[in-house]
MARKEVO-580380 format. One line per field, with one value per residue (C-alpha): residue number from 1; x, y, z; residue in three letters. Coordinates in Angstrom, 2 decimals. Layout:
vexti = c(NUM; ...)
east = c(X; ...)
north = c(Y; ...)
up = c(Z; ...)
volo = c(ALA; ...)
// end
This chain:
vexti = c(1; 2; 3; 4; 5; 6; 7; 8; 9; 10; 11; 12; 13; 14; 15; 16; 17; 18; 19; 20; 21; 22; 23; 24; 25; 26; 27; 28; 29; 30; 31; 32; 33; 34; 35; 36; 37; 38; 39; 40; 41; 42; 43; 44; 45; 46; 47; 48; 49; 50; 51; 52; 53; 54; 55; 56; 57; 58; 59; 60; 61; 62; 63; 64; 65; 66; 67; 68; 69; 70; 71; 72; 73; 74; 75; 76; 77; 78; 79; 80; 81; 82; 83; 84; 85; 86; 87; 88; 89; 90; 91; 92; 93; 94; 95; 96; 97; 98; 99; 100)
east = c(1.89; 2.08; -0.09; -1.11; -1.90; -3.91; -4.75; -6.53; -6.95; -9.19; -7.42; -9.04; -8.09; -10.78; -8.14; -7.30; -3.73; -2.97; -4.57; -2.46; 0.75; -0.10; -1.00; 2.33; 4.16; 2.39; 3.23; 6.86; 7.21; 5.54; 7.65; 10.79; 10.09; 11.28; 14.67; 14.25; 11.62; 13.04; 9.66; 8.43; 8.64; 7.32; 5.60; 3.98; 2.20; 0.69; -1.47; -4.67; -4.23; -7.74; -11.33; -10.41; -14.05; -14.90; -11.69; -9.84; -6.52; -3.71; -3.25; -0.46; -0.09; 2.50; 3.33; 4.54; 5.46; 3.17; 0.81; 3.72; 5.72; 2.79; 2.53; 6.29; 6.00; 3.17; 5.33; 8.64; 9.93; 10.23; 6.62; 5.43; 7.09; 5.26; 2.02; 2.28; 2.33; -0.49; -2.74; -2.13; -3.66; -6.17; -9.93; -10.70; -8.87; -9.93; -7.82; -7.96; -5.49; -5.65; -3.53; -2.11)
north = c(-21.28; -17.63; -15.17; -12.07; -8.99; -6.29; -2.99; 0.01; 3.42; 6.43; 9.61; 12.22; 15.40; 17.11; 18.89; 16.84; 18.12; 17.43; 13.99; 13.21; 14.25; 12.22; 9.17; 9.39; 9.74; 6.69; 4.58; 5.69; 4.87; 1.48; 0.52; 1.53; -1.32; -3.78; -5.08; -3.51; -5.82; -9.32; -11.10; -9.32; -11.59; -8.84; -5.50; -3.06; 0.10; 2.77; 5.86; 5.86; 7.48; 7.55; 8.10; 9.93; 10.52; 6.80; 4.98; 4.76; 6.58; 4.08; 0.31; -1.99; -5.63; -7.59; -11.29; -13.28; -16.92; -17.29; -15.61; -15.41; -13.44; -11.05; -10.56; -9.91; -7.32; -5.59; -4.96; -4.33; -0.85; 0.32; -0.68; 0.89; 4.17; 4.11; 3.23; 6.35; 8.52; 6.53; 6.87; 10.63; 11.08; 8.23; 8.29; 4.62; 1.32; -2.02; -5.17; -8.71; -11.52; -14.64; -17.58; -17.65)
up = c(-1.14; -2.07; -0.20; -2.14; -0.04; -1.84; -0.15; -1.65; -0.08; -0.57; 0.51; 2.72; 0.87; -1.19; -3.27; -6.39; -6.69; -3.04; -3.28; -6.36; -4.62; -1.53; -3.63; -5.48; -2.15; -0.73; -3.77; -3.69; 0.01; -0.38; -3.39; -1.46; 0.99; -1.68; -0.56; 2.88; 4.38; 3.81; 3.89; 0.73; -2.33; -4.61; -4.17; -6.57; -5.51; -7.69; -7.66; -9.67; -13.07; -14.55; -13.39; -10.15; -9.25; -9.45; -8.53; -5.26; -5.00; -4.27; -4.38; -3.29; -4.27; -2.31; -2.27; 0.73; 1.32; 4.35; 6.76; 9.20; 6.62; 6.07; 9.81; 10.08; 7.29; 9.13; 12.20; 10.43; 11.44; 7.81; 7.09; 10.33; 9.30; 5.96; 7.74; 9.91; 6.78; 5.17; 8.21; 8.18; 4.70; 4.30; 4.73; 3.97; 3.48; 2.04; 1.86; 0.52; 1.18; -0.98; -2.09; -5.60)
volo = c(MET; THR; LEU; ARG; HIS; VAL; VAL; THR; TRP; LYS; LEU; ALA; SER; GLU; ASP; ALA; ALA; GLU; ARG; GLY; ALA; GLN; ALA; ALA; GLU; MET; ALA; GLU; ARG; LEU; ASN; ALA; LEU; ASP; GLY; VAL; VAL; PRO; GLN; ILE; ARG; SER; ILE; SER; ALA; GLY; ALA; ASN; THR; ILE; TYR; PRO; ASP; ALA; ASN; TRP; ASP; VAL; THR; VAL; VAL; ALA; ASP; PHE; ASP; SER; VAL; ALA; ASP; LEU; GLU; ALA; TYR; ALA; VAL; HIS; PRO; ALA; HIS; GLU; GLU; VAL; ALA; VAL; TYR; ILE; ARG; SER; VAL; VAL; ALA; SER; ARG; VAL; ALA; VAL; ASP; PHE; GLU; VAL)
// end
């Protein structure tokens, strides 16, 4: 089984330039977890590039071998550090986890 974890965020800032910089920073920090958190099979994060008024700002797609691996990722110190930054700039979060 592979578990795919998809999270999308809407940032709090009303300023488009600030929101863009924060989205790029989030994506960079999330992508940097590859090779650091051993439970990650693959990870890809990116900032929205079109339709900023309609789309959400950042998405990450990460694959894990099991629910236990996803849970270990969630509490890994490197992920927790990224999560602190994310919580400081985010207004809303949605997530879906499914088997692929």
